[in-house]
SEVEX-983708 format. One record per residue (C-alpha): residue number from 1; residue in three letters; x, y, z. Coordinates in steps of 0.05 Angstrom, whole numbers. Each point is the difference from the previous one (the first is absolute). Layout:
+-----+---------+--------+--------+--------+
| num | residuo |     xx |     yy |     zz |
+-----+---------+--------+--------+--------+
| NUM |     Ala |      X |      Y |      Z |
...
+-----+---------+--------+--------+--------+
//
This chain:
+-----+---------+--------+--------+--------+
| num | residuo |     xx |     yy |     zz |
+-----+---------+--------+--------+--------+
|   1 |     Met |   -512 |     86 |    273 |
|   2 |     Leu |    -18 |    -66 |     31 |
|   3 |     Asp |     49 |    -42 |     40 |
|   4 |     Ala |     23 |    -68 |    -25 |
|   5 |     Lys |    -46 |    -40 |     47 |
|   6 |     Thr |    -62 |     37 |    -23 |
|   7 |     Arg |     20 |     -7 |    -73 |
|   8 |     Leu |      9 |    -75 |     10 |
|   9 |     Met |    -68 |     -7 |     32 |
|  10 |     Gln |    -32 |     36 |    -58 |
|  11 |     Leu |     30 |    -43 |    -55 |
|  12 |     Asn |    -52 |    -38 |    -40 |
|  13 |     Arg |     29 |    -43 |    -55 |
|  14 |     Pro |    -26 |    -58 |    -42 |
|  15 |     Lys |      2 |    -67 |     37 |
|  16 |     Leu |     44 |    -31 |    -53 |
|  17 |     Leu |     54 |     54 |     10 |
|  18 |     Val |     -3 |     -8 |     75 |
|  19 |     Arg |      4 |    -76 |     -3 |
|  20 |     Thr |     59 |      3 |    -48 |
|  21 |     Ala |     36 |     50 |     45 |
|  22 |     Arg |    -10 |    -44 |     61 |
|  23 |     Leu |     28 |    -60 |    -36 |
|  24 |     Gly |     60 |     40 |    -23 |
|  25 |     Val |     19 |     22 |     70 |
|  26 |     Ala |     31 |    -68 |     14 |
|  27 |     Asn |     54 |     14 |    -52 |
|  28 |     Tyr |     11 |     73 |     17 |
|  29 |     Asn |     72 |     17 |     15 |
|  30 |     Arg |      5 |     70 |     28 |
|  31 |     Ser |     72 |     15 |    -20 |
|  32 |     Arg |    -10 |    -24 |    -71 |
|  33 |     Asp |    -72 |     20 |    -16 |
|  34 |     Leu |     -8 |     66 |     37 |
|  35 |     Lys |     62 |     30 |    -33 |
|  36 |     Arg |    -26 |    -21 |    -68 |
|  37 |     Ile |    -70 |     26 |     11 |
|  38 |     Leu |     17 |     66 |     33 |
|  39 |     Gly |     67 |     11 |    -35 |
|  40 |     Gly |     64 |     21 |     34 |
|  41 |     Asn |     57 |    -38 |     32 |
|  42 |     Gln |    -19 |      5 |     74 |
|  43 |     Leu |    -58 |    -29 |     37 |
|  44 |     Cys |    -45 |     47 |     38 |
|  45 |     Gly |    -38 |    -17 |     63 |
|  46 |     Pro |    -65 |    -38 |     -5 |
|  47 |     Arg |    -43 |     61 |     18 |
|  48 |     Gln |     33 |     44 |    -53 |
|  49 |     Ala |     -5 |    -57 |    -50 |
|  50 |     Leu |    -73 |     -9 |     16 |
|  51 |     Thr |    -15 |     73 |    -15 |
|  52 |     Arg |     37 |     -3 |    -66 |
|  53 |     Leu |    -33 |    -65 |    -19 |
|  54 |     Leu |    -69 |     28 |     15 |
|  55 |     Asp |     14 |     59 |    -47 |
|  56 |     Leu |     26 |    -47 |    -54 |
|  57 |     Glu |    -59 |    -48 |      8 |
|  58 |     Ala |    -50 |     58 |     -5 |
|  59 |     Glu |     32 |     19 |    -67 |
|  60 |     Phe |     -7 |    -71 |    -25 |
|  61 |     Asp |    -71 |     -6 |     24 |
|  62 |     His |    -18 |     66 |    -35 |
|  63 |     Arg |     30 |    -27 |    -65 |
|  64 |     Arg |    -38 |    -65 |      9 |
|  65 |     Arg |    -66 |     35 |     11 |
|  66 |     Thr |      9 |     48 |    -58 |
|  67 |     Arg |     23 |    -57 |    -46 |
|  68 |     Asp |     65 |     37 |    -14 |
|  69 |     Ala |     42 |    -32 |    -54 |
|  70 |     Gly |     61 |      7 |     45 |
|  71 |     Tyr |    -30 |    -43 |     54 |
|  72 |     Ile |     42 |    -63 |     15 |
|  73 |     Leu |    -37 |    -52 |     40 |
|  74 |     Thr |     63 |    -38 |     22 |
|  75 |     Arg |     32 |     64 |     26 |
|  76 |     His |    -64 |     17 |     39 |
|  77 |     Ile |      1 |    -69 |     31 |
|  78 |     Glu |     73 |      8 |     20 |
|  79 |     Val |    -17 |     65 |     35 |
|  80 |     Leu |    -59 |    -32 |     36 |
|  81 |     Ile |     45 |    -58 |     23 |
|  82 |     Ala |     51 |     50 |     28 |
|  83 |     Leu |    -57 |     40 |     32 |
|  84 |     Val |    -27 |    -61 |     36 |
|  85 |     Ala |     69 |    -23 |     22 |
|  86 |     Glu |     21 |     69 |     25 |
|  87 |     Thr |    -66 |      6 |     38 |
|  88 |     Met |     18 |    -65 |     34 |
|  89 |     Phe |     70 |     25 |     17 |
|  90 |     Cys |    -30 |     63 |     31 |
|  91 |     Ala |    -49 |    -40 |     41 |
|  92 |     Glu |     55 |    -47 |     25 |
|  93 |     Gln |     49 |     54 |     21 |
|  94 |     Pro |     -6 |     40 |     64 |
|  95 |     Val |      9 |     74 |    -11 |
|  96 |     Gln |     69 |     17 |     28 |
|  97 |     Ala |     49 |     55 |    -15 |
|  98 |     Gly |     53 |    -21 |    -50 |
|  99 |     Gln |    -38 |    -62 |    -23 |
| 100 |     Asn |     -4 |      4 |    -75 |
| 101 |     Ala |     -6 |    -64 |    -38 |
| 102 |     Pro |     -2 |    -75 |     10 |
| 103 |     Pro |     64 |    -39 |    -14 |
| 104 |     Lys |     22 |     -2 |    -72 |
| 105 |     Gly |    -34 |    -53 |    -41 |
| 106 |     Glu |    -53 |    -14 |     52 |
| 107 |     Arg |    -62 |    -32 |    -30 |
| 108 |     Ala |    -71 |     13 |     22 |
| 109 |     Glu |    -47 |    -56 |     21 |
| 110 |     Ala |    -63 |     -5 |    -41 |
| 111 |     Gln |    -45 |    -26 |     55 |
| 112 |     Ser |    -27 |     65 |     29 |
| 113 |     Ala |      6 |     47 |    -59 |
| 114 |     Pro |    -49 |     58 |      6 |
| 115 |     Ala |    -44 |     16 |    -59 |
| 116 |     Pro |     20 |     61 |    -40 |
+-----+---------+--------+--------+--------+
//
């Protein structure tokens, strides 16, 4: 099984999906959006969220590629937005024991969003 960084580096998505996700990062609200996308009442740390988002995004991409009738473009974009934002949170945070998540409601900046 590949680690999250390797999986991120291997992502290759259509330019329109990537551009849309980058634009959406400016309105990403971790406490609101991540709970809705991943389900549950508690926020997980950015690294754990990243792994879960990568799995979820892979499912959506498979559905997109196979033209599955259950594929929902807007949901795929929401997952990509969260994936870009969580990647930014991971890059900004030093790895320290006990450090889990950014402050509640913190928004990501869209300037340096990495490409999924």
